[in-house]
N, C-alpha and C positions, 0 to 999 in steps of 0.2 A: 238400668236397662239390660235386659238379657234375653237369651234364647233358651227355651225349655222344651222338653219333650214329655208328652203324657202317654207314652207307650208307642203311639203311631204318629200323632200329629205334632208338628213344630209350632211353638207358641212364642210370639214376640211380646214381651211384657215390659211395661214401664211401671216400676213399683213406687215411684215418686208421686205423692198426692197431687192430683190435677196436672201431672206432667204429660204433655202431648206426645204422640208418636209420629215422627216424620220420616218419610222415605225420600232420600235425595239421590241425585245423579249428577253426571258431569256432561255438560253440553258445550262442546268446543272449548274446553278449558275452564268454563265457568260452572261453579256449583249451583244447582237449581233444586228447589223443592218440588217433587213430583206429586206427592200425596201426603196430607197431614190428617191425623185423627185427633179431633179436639176432645180430650177426655172430660173437661168440665162441661161440655155440651153433650154428654152421654155417647161419645164416640162419633159425633158428626164427622163425615169424611169431606175434606176439602181438596178437590183436584185442581191443579194449576192450569189445566187446559182441557181439551175435548175428551169426553168419555165415550168410548164405542162399546156397545153391547152386542154380543154375537148373534143372539137369536131373539130373545124376548125380554122385556123388562117388567117386573112385577113390583107394584107399589102397594104395600098392605099396611094394616094397622087399624086403629079405631077411627081415625080421621085422615085417610090418605089424601095427600095434597101434592100437586105439581105446580111449581112456581116458575114462570117464564119471565125473566127480567129481574132487575135488581132495584127497581123503583126510580131509576134514572130517567131523564128526558130523552128517550130513545124508542125506536120502533122495536117491538118484540113479536116473534111469530113462531108458529109451528109450520115447518116446511115438509110437504109430501113430495119427495124427489123421485119422479118417475123416469122411465126411459125416454118417452116422447113428450110427455106433458108434466109440468110441475104445478102444484097447487099449494096455497098457504092460507092459514087463518092467522090473523095477527092484529096488533094494535097499531094504528096509524097515529103516532103521538102528536103530529101537527094538527090533526082534526079531532083527536080524542074519540075515535070511532074504531069499533071492531070491524075488520074487513075480511071478506072471504073471496 
C-alpha cells in the first residue's frame, strides 16, 4: 500500500491482488472503519454510516439502479424532508404495500 503522485494528483494504491482499501479513524478511543473500497467488486464503496451529498447526486451507467433497503423484514422509504411538511414513498413491510 502506498501513496503516489502523478505530477499533480495524489494516488492511494494497494498493489496486492484483490486487496481492499480501507480508511479508518478513531472514535472516542476505538478504531472504526469509515470507508472501504472492495477491489474484488470493482471498487464498490462501503460506507459505515450516513453519506451526505452537498448538491446533487448523479447515478449513471448502462443500467442505473437505486436500491433502498437490504432485503430485511423492515420498512424502507424515501423521505422528502421539507420545512413545514414531510412526505415519503415507502414499503410498509407489514402489509407488503407501497405507500405514498
